[in-house]
C-alpha angles and dihedrals in degrees: 000000000000091000094051096046100075093052090045092054090044092053092049092050091050092050090050091054091049091051091048091051092049090047092055091049091047090052089049094051102037107037123062105236137163110286095246093050092046092053091046093053090047093052091046093051096047093046091052093049095044093045091048094047094050092043092051092049093046091046093052092047095051092043089054092048091047093048089051092048093048091048089057090047091048092049092047091050091049090053092047093247115157101176141355119211119203093222137357098254130101108339099041095045091048090049091050093049090049091052090046091052089050095048114110106184114019151001126193121191130187118180143129106248103343091228094162092045110038112018097086114051091201097057143028126034093332091068091050092050090051090050091050090050093050094047092043090235112189099233136129115225121187119185128186121194127179112261106245089213093058127108090243093053094049093046091050093046091050091054094048094043106057093197101039094100094039109111091202092063095045089203109176117235091236091059089063119102100241101052090041093053093046090050092050091049089050091051094048093047090046089059090058090047088052093051092050092051091046090068089066131247118006108276125219088244128042140062113329106197123181123177123189138172123233128199104201127108109284110245108160146005103237128188125176126187129170097299107353135076126197122196135182124180119239103218133182093222122117120234116247095243091055098041094105096037119113088215113045098188095187132034124213100358123160090049118150120258118218126207118200142163113273094232098060120104095252092054092049090053092049089049091055089049090054092046092050092054093043094053091048095049101060093115091057101058116148116236131167105298098027090108093062093044094050091043092054092049091050090051098043101042125066096228095175091056090049090051091050090049091051091050089052090051088053093224090168093060121098091201119115118236108290094008116129109215106137103042095117 
């Protein structure tokens, strides 16, 4: 009843104004009055009616907009969402780095190459990791990067680089943007790992950094700090400004980044996704020297040819030899 009373009072007041306006017009039309008074009544009646009509229309419009806005806010709160950033740079990255700096016990990061986190040793998350190491901050950091030797990395790089699979160009796989960025991130993270190990045996307190490579299809960028989770979808779509380019360079950029509380259901699902990849990537843990090993493998093996051969062998199909399941 308390929710309906304000609108009820408002409607009665509006009807009263309409009645008053009509009354003034009726007096002007029905009763012979001095010209000046008759014109005054007409003006008063018309002003009341026009003002009431305009105010009613505007009020209805703004109420509809407010209801729509509050429904979005209510839905976001119900889903545990704190903020939505239109794109990753610069606001979302700055917010992620601020939360990482505030974190006291753990950071998880799942990405493809970590270009906005690890390419520049002077900025980004690398700088924060070095600070944590120097101050012996007691924090656990787990990082997952896409293995540049995996089927999914090669497939994504071939789509981003229009000429990567063209024999006439003979472009090495390592010259593509994606594997190059992943290798650079591995190298820069390896320098932090080397610094940690140079201090001697792992202490009970201090930065505990572990970096692994995964070989599943990239689905999201995921960052978890103490009480926040950030997520960005990894899509196969092509940005509008690159749609007609021969070389795409980057799939699915300009995708919104969502910040949410870490105890909401969506965040819990994302956490299990990260843990699944983490538990299945134990054999691909980065240690000092991994950068050179992976770099040599990327240079010495024709990964694009292996990808093409695997496609021809149809390893992705569940059909038995000679069985026609996908001919539609």
